[in-house]
N, C-alpha and C positions, 0 to 999 in steps of 0.2 A: 560243910554242906550249906549251899545257899539256895534259896527259893525266890524266883522272880514272879510276881503276880501281875498279870496283864489287865486285870479288871473284869467287869461283868459285861456280858454280851447277850443280845436277844436274837433268836433265829428269825430270819425274814425271807419269805418266798417271793419271787418275782416271776412274771410271765416273760415269754420270749419277746413280746412286743416291747416291754419295758427295757429289756436288754439292748435291743437294736436302737432304741431312742438314746440310751446311755452311750452307745458307741458313736453316734453322731456328735454328741457333745464333746466326747473326749478323744475322738479319732486322731486329731492332729498331734496328740502327745505320745502316741504309741512308739515304743522302742523295741527292737527285735532282740529280745533275750529269751533264752531257752527255758521252757517249762518242763520240769522233770518230776515225774511221779516217783517217789522214793520206793525202792523195792527191798526185799529181804530185811525188813525192819521188824525188830522184836516188839510184839504187841501183846498186851495183857488187858483183860477186862474184869471189872468188878461191878457190883450193882451201882449204877449212877456214875461210874467213872471209867474212862478209857485212857490208857497210857501206852506210850511206846518209847523205846530207847532210840534216841536220835543218833547217838554216836558213842563209841567206846574209845578209850585211850590206853596207851602204855605208859609206864613210868617214865619220868623225864631223864634226859642226859644234859648235865649242866657244866658250865665252866667253873673256874675256881671262885668266882664271885657270885655263883648261883644264877648267872645269866643263862637262859635256855639255849641249847644247841639244836634241839628238836622241838616239835609242837609249837612253832612260832607263827606260822602262817595260818589264816583262818578262811574257811568257806562258810557260807550262810545257808541255812535251811529256814524257809519262811512259813509261818502258819497264819492263816487268815480265817476269821469268823465268817459265817454265811450271812453277810449284810451288805447293803448298798454302800455304806460308808467304807467298808473294807475294799469293795470292788473299785471305788473311786480312787483309793490310794494306790492300789497295785496296778491299775490299768495303764498308766503311762510307761510302765517298765516291761510290759509283755506284749506279744503280738496279738493280732486279731483272733487267730485260731486258738491261742492259749487262753485268751479271755473267754472265748466261747466255751472251751472245755471247762474252765473254772466255773463259769456261770451254771452249767449243767449240774456240777457237783454242789454248788451253793443252793441250787433250787431244791436239792434233796435235804437241805438243812444240816449237812455234814461239814466238818472242819476241812479246810483246804491246805495242802502242803505243796510247796514248790521251791526250787532253787533259784536264787537271784542274788547278784552281787550288791544290790542296793540294801542298805540297812534300814529296816523299819522298826520303829519303837513306839508306834501309836497303839491306842487301845484295841483297834480293830485288827491290826496286823503286827506281828512281831517277828524279828529275825533272830535265829538262834545260831550263835557262832560255834562252829565245829573246827577243831584243830586239824591241820594237815601235818603228818609226821615229819616231812622234810620240807625245808624252805628253799627258795630260789637261789639263795647265796651259796648253798651246798657246802657249808663249812665242815671241816674235819671228816670229809666223806670216807676216806680209807680207814679212819679210826672208828667211826660210828657203824659202818657197815650197812646192811639192808635186810629187809624181810622178804619172805616168800609170799605167795598168793593167799595163804591162810593166816598171815600175820605172825608167822614164827621167825625168829631171828636166825639167819643162816650165815652171817659174816660179821666180823668186828665186834664191837660192844653189844650190838643187838643180839648176837649169838651167845657171847660169854655170859651175859646177864639176862638171858631170855626169860627164865622162870621168874626172876625177881621183878623185871620190868612188867611182866604180865600181872603179877600179884599186886604191884603198886599202881596199876592203872585204875581208871575210873570210868564213869559213864554219865551221859547227859540224857535226861528223861523229860518228856513233855506229857502232861496229863490234862484232861478237861472233863467236865461233867457231860454225860451223854446217856441217852436212853438205850434200850435193848437193840434198836435199829441204828445205833451210832449217831443219832441226831443230837445236836447241841441242846442241852437242857436250858430252860428259862433260868436266868440268873447264874448260868454256869461260868466257870473260870478256866483260863489257860494258865497252867503253872509250868515253869521250867525248873527242874531240879538238877543240881550239879552235885555229884558224889565223887569227891576226890578226882575230878576230871583233869585238872591241871596242877594239882598240888599234892598228889598222892605219894610222892617220894621218887626214888630212882638212884642215880649215881652222879657224883661230881668228879670232874677231871682237874688236873693241874693246868689245863689249857686256859689261856686268857682270850676270851672271845674277840676283844678288840685287836689284840695282837694277831690272832688268827686271821681275822678279816683283812687287816692291813697286809699281812704276808701273802695271802692268796691273791689279793688285787695286784700286788707287784709281780708275782709269778705269772699270773694270767695275762698280764700286759707285757711280759718279757719275751725274748726270743727263745726261751727254753720251752720246748713243747714236750720233751720227755726228760724228767728229772725229779728233783725233790729239794725241799728246803726245811730247815729246822731252826727254831729259836728256843734256847734253854735259859733258865736262871742259872748263871754261872756259880752261884753260891751253893747250890744243892742239886743241880742237874734236873730240876723239875721241867718237864716239857711244856713250854708256854704256847708253842704253835708248831704244827707239823703239816706239811703240804706235799702231795705227790701228784705228778702230772704224767700222762693225761688223767683227768678225772672221769666220772661217769654219772649217769642219772640213775638213782636207786630205784626208780619206778619202771625202768626199762633195762634191767640187768642182762636179760637174755641177748640183747643186741650187742653186748660188749664182750661176750665170752670168747669169740674168735677174732676180735677186732685187732687191727695192727697196733703195735706198741703196748698191748696188754694193759688196758686202763684199770683193770681190777687189782693189779699188783700195787702194793704199798712200797714205793721205792725208798721212802725214808727208813724202812726197816728191811731193806734188801742190800746184799753185800756186793761191792764193786771194787775194782782196782783203784787204789788211792793215789799213787804217785807221790809227788813232792810235798803234799801236806803231811807226810810221814816224817819229814826231815827234822822238825822240832823235837820229835821223840828221840832221834839219834843224838841230837845236840844235848838233850837232857841227860841221856845216859852217859855221854862224854863228860859233862860238867860234874855229874854225881861221882864220877871216878877220877876227877882231877885231870882230865885230858882237855887241852885247849891248844890245838895245833894250827899251824899255818900250812898252806899248800900252794904250789904254783900250778895253775890250770892252763893247759895248752889245748883244751877242747876234747881230749881223748885220754883214756887211761886203760891199761891192760892188767887184768886180774885173773889168775887161774887159767891163763891161755885164751881168755876172751877179751874183746874190746868193748868199752863202755864210753859213750859220748855225752857231752852236754848238748842241750837243744841246739840243733843246727850246727853242731861241732864248734860253737863259739868258744874262743879261748878267753877266759876271765882273768888270766894273769895271777898275780899274787893275791891270795884270798885268806881272809880270817873267817871265824865262825859268823861274824856279823855280815861281812860282805858276801860270803857264800850264800847265806840265807836270803839276802836282798836279791841276788842274781839267780838264785836257785841253781847253784853250781853242783852238778851231779858228781863230778870227779872228786870234789872236796869231801862230800859226805860218804862217798865210797871209801876214801882213805880213812875218814873218821870212824866208819863202821868197822874197818879192819883193826883199828887200834882198840876200839871198845871191846870187840869180840861178841860172838853170838849170845853167849849165856847172859851177859850183863844187859845187852840190848833187849833181849826177849823178856828179861825180868822186869824192866821198866814198862814194856808194852803190855805185859800181863797185868801189872798193877793199874794200868790205864784202861783196862776193860776190853782190850782187843782180843778177839778169839773167844769171847764169852757171851752167853745169852743171859738175859735177865727177865724176870717175871713182870710184865708191864700191865697185864690184866690177870684176874683170878684164874690161875691154872694155864695161862697163855704166855709163852716165852718168845723173846725176840730172836731174830736170826743171829747165829754165832759169828758169821764171817769166817775168816781163816787166818790165824796167826801161826806161821810155821813153827814146828818144834825144833829143838836143837839138832836132833838127828836128821831133820830135813835139810839142814844147812851143812852138808858134808863137804862142800867144796868152797873155796874162797869166792868163786863166782856167784854161788848161791847167796852168800852173805852180802856180796856187792849189790846184787839185785835188790835185796831187802833194804839196804841202806838208803836207797832213794825211792822206796815205796813200791817196788815192782816185784816180779816173781810171783810166788803163790799167795802173797798177802792180799786179803780181801777184808773190807770193813763196811759197815752201814753208816749212813749219815747220822743216825742216833748215836752210834758208838763214837764217831769222830767228834760229835758235839760234846759228849761227856768227857772225852780225853782233853779237848781244848779247854773245857770248863775247869779242869784240874789245874791247868797252867794259869788261868785267870784267877783261880781261887787260892793262890798261894801254895800250890802243890798238893792240895787235898782232893782226892777223887771221891765222887759220889755216884752210886748206881743210878741210872736214869729212872725217873718216876713219872707216871702218867695218871694214876688214880689218886684222888684226893679224899673222897668220903663216900660212904653208903648213906643214903638219905631215907628217912621215914616220912610219915605223914606230915604235911606242912613244910616239907623239905628240911626237917631238923636232922642233923647228923647223928646217926646211931652208931657209926663206926668211922673213925678218922684214920687215914693212912698217912704216915709221915716219912720223909726221906731218911736214909740211914745216916749214921753219925759221920761217915766219911773215913777214909784212910789216907794217911800221908804217903804219897808215892815218890815225890821229889821234894827237895828242901825248899824252904822259902827263898833262899838266896838264888837257887837255880831258877825258880819260877820268876823271880824279879828280873833276872838277866834275860830270860827268854821273852818276857814281856817287852823289854826295851828293844830286843832284836825284832820281834814281830811288829812292834810299832814302826820301826824303821822300814820294814818291808812295805807297809802301807804308805808311808810318807815318801820313800825313795826307791822302792824296789818293784818287783813284779806285780804287786797288788795296789799300785798307786792310783789306779782308776777307782779303787774303793775308798779313797780318802774323802772325808767330809769334815768341814769345820764345825759341824753340829755336835759331834761327839768325838771322844778319843777312841780311835779304832786300831785294832791290832789283828794280824792274820797272815795267812800264807795261801798261795795259789798252787794249783797242780794241773798238769796235763798228762794223764796216765794212759799207757798202752793197755788195751783190754785183751789183746790176743784174738779178738773176734774180727772176722773179715766180712765186709759188706761192699758189694759192687767193686771188688778188686782193691779195696783200701781197708786199712785197719781202723776200727772204731776207737775213738779216743774218749775217755771219761774225764771231764774237767770239773774242778773244784775251787771253792774258796772256803777255808775254815778259819774262824777267828772270833773276835768278840769286840764289844764296844762298851764304854762306860759313859753313863749320862746321869746327872744328878746323884752321884755317889752310888749308883747301882750298875752292875755289870751283867750284860746279856751275851750269851754265846750264839753265834749264827753260822750255819753251814748251808752253802749253796752247792748243788750238784747238777750237772748236765750230762745226760747220756748222749753219746755221739756228738761231742762238741769240737771246738777248734783249739781253744786255749783257755786255761783258767783265768788268765789276766784279762782277756776280752769277754769271755762268756759270763763269768761269775763275780769278779771283783766289782764291776759297776752295779750289779744287783745288790751286793752287800751294802754299798753306799745308799741306794734307794730304800732298802729295808731299814737301815739304821735311821735315816731321816724320817721315814714313816712312823717308826716306833717312837722316836722322840716327839713327833707331833701328837701321837696318841697320849703320851705321858703328859705333855703340856696341856692338852685339852681336859685332863682330869684335875687340874689344879683348882 
């Protein structure tokens, strides 16, 4: 708790004539700012003292480094003593009508309160900074959520931890010496008392504020208007940044309820068709079972009485696992899937977290997506569809990021993590949440070979628009059929899933666009920009 003493002040009355004389002297300095008399303020009186609560706060929401994600912007409530000196100082920032109104109140010998963006720190006038819950950068909007009109959390972290955030909030109080008629006492003081207003505790996330800011800037400036992006720590699947588009204003939620493209939906935690970003998992299942085939692609193959084509029926000719991944050859992976079989393929996918939900907030679980069961793959054509990421398979960007993190992490899978700690007073951790120990899903040898293959995809294949000399990037693109029809055409979901290594640390990145054209054009270039942006953030921290 801190107390700010503004000094001693004396009450001074002035006549209307003195006021108009003062207006002549200072009239040229008048700026048109709004004078607002604060309403619904908690006020209490004791003998010789008057006090009021200027503002109350909720517990904080912080990133992994305890940088605040809420309560970062300030507004100012100004208090002025009834004196000529005070009037002189505030007069340049208020309109003629506002000054007139203030003068009337001053003539009664009472303290004056008004809103003004100018910061006063003089003896006669003081500005009290009150926090705004949400800032203009709007970071982590779909994770943080929003409040209702009564200040109750109704979505996201605000809802999950509503009781605790209320309990760990604080208040800002102003008090001064006054008589029974609320007039300033001779020798009175104005005190500003802060009680756990900004350091009363809250929750900390695994999010890195700087990474989040960099990711949102890239996405907001991209051609992706509906989609999502994720950055994870490849070593433990901690979510370092998560973005969903379109976003929304938490202070005007009602306007977004029926808006096109459903801005309130968190697409990073929503399941979509994944397409060819699934192919590395088929390759992993084959390697783990000693299968390493070659195939001649003529652009089309027939399985179970149905035809399956490569993109635009392009014939890739003789393909190996490496060249098939570079060219995203559907017929190769369909053949590979048939050789591996449904049981072994699904076993790898289950280990990589597909079709599973996880607890990312206290009592709140992620979307499961859909991993077909073995009994769902009753025909060869069903398995063929799955082998290049189509059919009934659905996954979220969070799930895909964790699965690719396992490849980057030597074959060890970790369940995604969002929460880092519960914070008490002065933001000291009273409970720390740590990632799981991980489980080996594929061998180190398999992950190392996949790593080389995915590196070649970025250097020579469909993801080459994602190549940057700034870091070592690996990944895969996808253009997935959604089965949804819009304006007579099928909506395509486009992806880039991969990771990059910089300064001996690896970060997984997933870019997703709803209603896209191709993963190579829509998402791979954004991976490059995100990679370079995160590298710049890391460099700035040196």
